[in-house]
C-alpha positions in Angstrom: -133.3 103.6 154.6 -133.9 106.6 157.0 -137.5 106.6 155.8 -138.0 102.9 156.4 -136.5 103.1 159.9 -138.8 106.1 160.8 -141.8 104.1 159.6 -140.8 101.1 161.7 -140.4 103.2 165.0 -143.6 104.9 164.2 -145.5 101.5 164.0 -143.8 100.6 167.4 -145.1 103.7 169.1 -148.6 103.1 167.7 -148.6 99.6 169.2 -147.4 101.2 172.4 -144.5 98.8 172.7 -140.7 99.6 173.3 -139.3 96.1 172.7 -135.8 97.0 173.8 -136.8 98.3 177.2 -139.3 95.4 177.8 -136.9 92.7 176.9 -134.3 94.4 179.0 -136.7 94.2 181.9 -137.7 90.8 181.4 -134.0 89.7 181.3 -133.4 91.4 184.6 -136.5 89.9 186.3 -135.2 86.4 184.9 -131.7 87.1 186.4 -133.3 87.8 189.8 -135.7 84.7 189.7 -132.5 82.6 188.7 -130.6 83.8 191.8 -133.7 83.0 194.1 -134.1 79.5 192.4 -130.5 78.7 192.9 -130.0 77.3 189.4 -126.5 75.9 190.1 -127.7 74.2 193.2 -130.8 72.9 191.3 -128.6 71.5 188.6 -126.3 69.8 191.1 -129.3 68.2 192.8 -130.9 67.1 189.6 -127.4 65.3 188.7 -127.4 63.7 192.2 -130.9 62.6 191.9 -130.1 61.3 188.4 -127.5 59.0 189.9 -129.7 57.7 192.6 -132.5 56.8 190.0 -129.9 55.1 187.9 -129.0 52.8 190.8 -130.2 49.3 190.2 -131.5 48.7 193.9 -133.5 52.0 193.7 -136.9 50.2 194.0 -135.8 48.1 196.9 -137.1 50.9 199.0 -140.4 52.0 197.4 -141.1 55.0 199.6 -137.5 56.5 199.0 -137.7 55.6 195.2 -141.0 57.5 195.0 -139.6 60.6 196.8 -136.4 60.6 194.6 -138.2 60.2 191.2 -140.9 62.8 192.1 -138.4 65.4 193.3 -136.2 64.7 190.1 -139.3 65.2 187.9 -140.3 68.4 189.6 -136.8 69.9 189.8 -136.3 69.1 186.2 -139.7 70.6 185.2 -139.0 73.8 186.9 -135.5 74.0 185.3 -137.0 73.4 181.9 -139.6 76.0 182.5 -136.8 78.5 183.4 -134.5 77.6 180.4 -137.6 77.5 177.9 -138.6 81.2 179.1 -134.9 82.4 178.5 -135.2 80.9 175.1 -138.5 82.5 174.2 -137.1 86.1 175.4 -134.1 85.5 173.1 -136.4 84.5 170.2 -138.8 87.4 170.5 -136.0 89.8 170.7 -134.5 88.4 167.3 -138.0 88.4 165.8 -138.6 92.0 166.8 -135.4 93.1 165.6 -135.7 91.4 162.1 -139.2 93.0 161.8 -138.1 96.4 162.7 -135.1 96.1 160.1 -137.6 95.0 157.3 -140.5 97.1 158.5 -142.7 94.1 158.7 -145.8 95.1 160.6 -147.3 91.5 160.9 -144.1 90.2 162.3 -143.9 93.2 164.9 -147.6 92.3 165.9 -146.6 88.6 166.2 -143.6 89.7 168.3 -145.9 91.9 170.5 -148.3 89.0 171.0 -145.5 86.7 172.2 -144.1 89.3 174.3 -147.4 89.5 176.3 -147.6 85.8 176.7 -143.8 85.9 178.0 -144.8 88.7 180.6 -147.4 86.4 181.9 -145.1 83.3 182.2 -142.4 85.3 183.8 -144.9 86.9 186.3 -146.0 83.3 187.2 -142.5 82.1 187.8 -141.7 85.4 189.8 -144.5 84.4 192.1 -142.1 81.4 193.3 -139.7 84.1 194.8 -142.6 85.1 197.2 -142.5 81.7 198.8 -140.3 82.2 201.7 -142.3 80.9 204.6 -141.0 78.2 207.1 -142.5 75.4 205.4 -143.2 76.9 201.8 -140.6 74.6 200.1 -142.2 71.5 201.4 -144.6 69.0 199.6 -148.0 69.4 200.4 -150.9 67.1 202.0 -154.3 68.2 200.8 -157.6 67.1 202.4 -160.8 67.9 201.0 -164.1 67.4 202.7 -167.7 67.9 201.5 -169.7 70.3 203.5 -173.3 71.7 203.5 -175.3 70.7 200.5 -175.9 67.1 200.4 -175.1 65.1 197.4 -174.1 68.2 195.5 -171.5 68.9 198.1 -170.1 65.4 197.8 -170.1 65.9 194.0 -168.3 69.3 194.4 -165.8 67.8 196.7 -164.9 65.3 193.9 -164.8 68.0 191.5 -162.2 70.0 193.5 -160.1 66.8 193.9 -160.0 66.4 190.1 -159.2 70.2 189.7 -156.2 69.9 191.9 -154.9 66.6 190.3 -155.3 68.0 186.8 -153.3 71.1 188.0 -150.6 68.7 189.2 -150.7 66.9 186.1 -150.3 70.0 184.1 -147.1 70.9 186.2 -145.8 67.2 186.0 -146.1 67.0 189.8 -146.8 63.6 191.3 -149.9 62.9 193.3 -150.4 60.2 195.8 -153.9 59.4 197.1 -153.9 58.3 200.7 -157.6 57.9 201.4 -160.9 58.5 199.7 -164.2 58.1 201.3 -167.0 57.8 198.9 -170.5 59.2 199.2 -173.5 56.8 198.8 -175.1 58.4 195.8 -172.3 60.3 194.0 -169.1 62.2 194.7 -166.9 61.8 197.9 -167.2 62.7 201.6 -163.5 63.4 201.9 -160.1 62.5 200.4 -156.5 63.0 201.4 -153.7 63.3 198.8 -150.0 64.5 198.7 -148.6 66.5 196.0 -145.0 65.7 195.5 -143.3 68.7 194.3 -140.9 71.5 195.8 -142.8 74.3 197.1 -146.2 72.6 196.8 -147.2 73.6 200.2 -146.4 77.2 199.7 -148.2 77.4 196.4 -151.2 75.5 197.6 -151.6 76.6 201.1 -153.6 79.7 199.8 -156.3 77.1 198.7 -157.2 76.5 202.3 -160.6 77.6 203.1 -164.3 77.1 202.1 -165.2 76.7 198.5 -168.8 77.2 197.3 -170.5 76.1 194.2 -173.6 77.6 192.7 -175.3 75.6 189.9 -178.6 73.9 188.6 -178.3 70.7 190.6 -177.9 67.6 188.4 -179.4 65.6 191.3 -182.6 67.6 191.6 -185.5 66.2 189.4 -187.0 69.7 189.4 -183.9 71.3 188.2 -183.4 73.9 191.0 -180.5 75.9 191.6 -178.4 74.5 194.6 -175.7 76.1 196.7 -173.1 73.7 198.2 -169.8 73.9 200.0 -166.5 71.9 200.5 -163.6 72.5 202.7 -159.9 72.4 201.7 -157.1 71.8 204.2 -153.6 72.1 203.2 -150.6 71.2 205.6 -146.8 70.7 204.9 -145.3 67.1 204.6 -142.9 66.5 207.5 -139.4 65.8 207.0 -137.2 63.5 209.3 -135.7 66.7 211.3 -139.3 67.7 212.3 -139.7 66.7 215.9 -143.1 65.4 216.4 -143.6 62.8 218.9 -146.9 60.9 219.1 -147.0 58.5 222.1 -148.8 55.3 221.3 -151.5 55.6 224.1 -152.5 58.8 222.5 -153.6 57.1 219.3 -156.5 54.8 218.8 -156.0 52.5 215.9 -159.0 50.9 213.9 -158.7 48.6 210.9 -161.5 48.1 208.3 -162.1 46.8 204.7 -161.0 49.2 202.0 -164.1 50.3 199.9 -164.5 52.0 196.6 -167.5 54.0 195.0 -170.9 52.7 196.1 -169.7 50.7 198.9 -167.6 48.4 196.6 -164.9 46.5 198.2 -161.5 47.1 197.1 -160.0 43.9 198.6 -161.1 41.3 200.7 -158.8 42.0 203.8 -159.1 44.4 206.7 -156.1 46.5 205.5 -157.4 50.2 205.7 -156.4 51.9 208.8 -158.0 54.9 210.7 -155.9 56.7 213.4 -157.7 58.8 216.0 -155.4 61.3 217.9 -157.3 61.3 221.4 -155.9 64.7 222.6 -157.1 66.7 219.7 -159.6 64.5 218.1 -157.8 64.6 214.6 -158.7 61.5 212.6 -156.8 60.3 209.5 -157.1 57.3 207.5 -155.4 55.4 204.7 -156.3 52.5 202.4 -154.2 53.0 199.2 -152.0 50.1 200.1 -152.7 46.5 200.3 -150.6 46.1 203.5 -152.2 47.2 206.8 -148.7 48.1 208.1 -148.0 50.2 205.1 -151.5 52.0 205.5 -150.6 52.7 209.1 -147.2 54.1 208.3 -148.9 56.5 205.8 -151.7 57.4 208.1 -149.1 58.2 210.8 -147.2 60.6 208.3 -150.4 62.4 207.7 -151.3 62.6 211.4 -147.8 63.9 212.2 -148.1 66.5 209.5 -151.5 67.8 210.9 -150.1 67.8 214.4 -147.2 69.9 213.3 -149.5 72.3 211.4 -151.6 72.5 214.7 -148.6 73.2 216.7 -147.4 75.9 214.7 -150.6 77.6 214.3 -151.2 77.6 218.1 -147.7 78.9 218.7 -148.8 82.0 216.8 -152.4 82.0 218.1 -153.8 81.6 214.7 -155.5 78.4 214.5 -156.3 78.3 210.8 -152.9 79.8 209.6 -151.7 76.6 208.4 -154.3 74.0 209.3 -157.3 75.8 207.6 -160.0 74.3 209.9 -163.0 75.6 208.3 -166.8 74.9 208.6 -167.5 74.5 205.0 -170.7 76.6 205.1 -171.9 80.3 204.7 -169.8 83.0 206.3 -166.4 81.3 205.8 -166.1 81.3 202.1 -162.8 82.0 200.2 -163.8 81.3 196.5 -167.2 80.9 194.8 -167.7 78.9 191.6 -171.0 80.0 189.8 -172.4 78.0 186.9 -175.8 79.4 187.1 -177.4 82.0 186.5 -173.9 83.2 185.0 -170.5 81.7 184.6 -167.7 82.8 186.9 -165.2 81.7 189.4 -164.3 84.6 191.8 -161.8 84.6 194.9 -163.4 86.6 197.5 -160.0 87.6 199.2 -158.2 88.7 196.2 -161.1 89.7 193.8 -159.4 87.7 191.0 -162.1 86.1 188.8 -162.4 84.3 185.5 -165.5 83.7 183.3 -164.5 80.1 182.4 -165.5 77.8 185.3 -164.9 74.6 183.1 -161.3 75.6 182.5 -160.8 76.1 186.2 -162.3 72.8 187.0 -159.9 71.3 184.3 -157.0 72.5 186.4 -156.3 76.2 185.1 -155.8 77.5 188.6 -152.3 79.3 188.4 -154.0 82.7 188.1 -155.7 82.0 191.4 -152.7 80.5 193.1 -150.5 83.6 191.9 -153.1 86.1 193.3 -153.5 84.4 196.5 -149.6 84.2 197.0 -149.3 87.9 196.3 -152.5 88.7 198.7 -150.9 86.7 201.4 -147.5 88.4 201.0 -149.3 91.8 201.0 -151.1 91.1 204.2 -148.2 89.7 206.2 -146.9 92.0 208.9 -143.8 93.8 208.0 -140.6 92.3 209.4 -139.2 94.2 212.3 
């Protein structure tokens, strides 16, 4: 038995893994994460939301029903991810122990590989503990605008919209599209949508800025390389406790007919609503509902969120701290997506990069989000 034990330990040293130490560290990290997430409070809220969802009159108020079901889904998803990670740590500990007793090198290698994956998942979850800003726990309103680059920029803006909605789907987060303005040839001029999930704003706010795409243009008959830009703006969704008063005389209301791709009419009534805040020039619109009143109410929610972001940013004398007001052109870039002459997506603030742009456009952006959140925390002034 002694010889067998030495052989197993020898393999562990060769592999460079001390399972006992690493598993102990992972469990300690998970305990800290659990305290930050307030698991007991999360379970209590899930139980309360579950009772609300079971109420027969839930959908009498569609706006409240959407909020309740969305938050329940998001919280349950977070709790499931936490408990699944705890189970994986327990399972890999058992696998490593059995492999060590049996001197089973293949099983030890399997345990080592799984341990590496668990480390990555725990680090991703740990990033959540860095979201402690004033509005980080809020849901997010995302606006994407095409910038310089013509039809390629409009197509790029639509690619970014798909990227974020795919990311939300991966995480089981609800997405509500308020308005999309389609370009004539392809893509979109702009879009505004909400991501209904706790901490969506804190997570996605690091995406604010100018995104740049370099590729062989599918719209160029000569197959030339084209550089195009799109701007991403992320603001927190307001809650009833937020005091933002918007006098009626400060808002111009325009109604128009909703339209789809290529100018196609979505319906035959003038139900879409555009609000212009005259003092600031902020313009928002909504056309996702059939009712003009519903669209006006949704547009006002977006307008108030943007005004709150502007107010808070001005208080700190940093206009782009929350609003991310960017020009979508050279000199204001935060991330490059290069498809030609090589394949790479690189964040210019964090230097985080990957060599698989298609995976990124399919919603695999967690690495960029985590790097951005850590970078933001590292650049924040130390608390006095």
